[in-house]
C-alpha positions as CSV (number, residue, x, y, z in Angstrom):
1,M,117.1,112.3,128.2
2,L,118.0,111.4,124.6
3,N,121.1,112.5,122.6
4,G,120.6,114.4,119.4
5,P,119.0,117.4,118.1
6,C,115.0,117.9,118.8
7,S,113.2,116.4,115.7
8,W,110.4,119.4,116.1
9,Q,113.7,121.5,115.9
10,L,114.5,120.0,112.5
11,I,111.1,119.6,111.2
12,Y,110.9,123.7,111.7
13,E,114.1,124.5,110.4
14,R,113.7,122.5,107.3
15,L,110.3,124.0,106.7
16,T,111.8,127.6,107.5
17,N,114.4,126.7,104.3
18,I,112.0,125.9,101.9
19,G,109.8,128.6,102.7
20,Q,106.6,126.5,103.8
21,T,106.0,127.2,107.7
22,D,102.7,128.1,107.2
23,K,102.2,124.3,106.8
24,L,102.7,124.1,110.8
25,K,99.4,125.9,110.7
26,N,97.3,123.1,109.3
27,I,95.9,120.6,111.1
28,N,94.5,117.4,109.1
29,A,91.8,115.3,110.6
30,P,93.0,112.0,111.9
31,K,92.7,109.4,108.7
32,D,90.3,105.9,108.8
33,W,92.6,103.1,109.4
34,S,89.9,100.7,110.2
35,G,89.5,99.1,106.7
36,C,91.2,95.9,105.2
37,R,95.4,96.6,105.7
38,G,96.3,94.8,103.0
39,F,95.8,93.0,99.0
40,V,96.0,89.8,98.2
41,R,96.6,88.2,95.2
42,E,94.9,85.6,93.7
43,D,97.9,84.3,91.9
44,H,99.8,83.7,95.1
45,R,97.1,81.9,97.1
46,I,97.7,78.6,97.9
């Protein structure tokens, strides 16, 4: 068992403090990470 508070409990407490617990009900679609991950600057190519 890990020591320290549960991350979800901290998230819930923070959202409660700022009045945004309704954000927990939203389910976002997964992001499409299949594309290019980086950008190579032409002036830095060897």
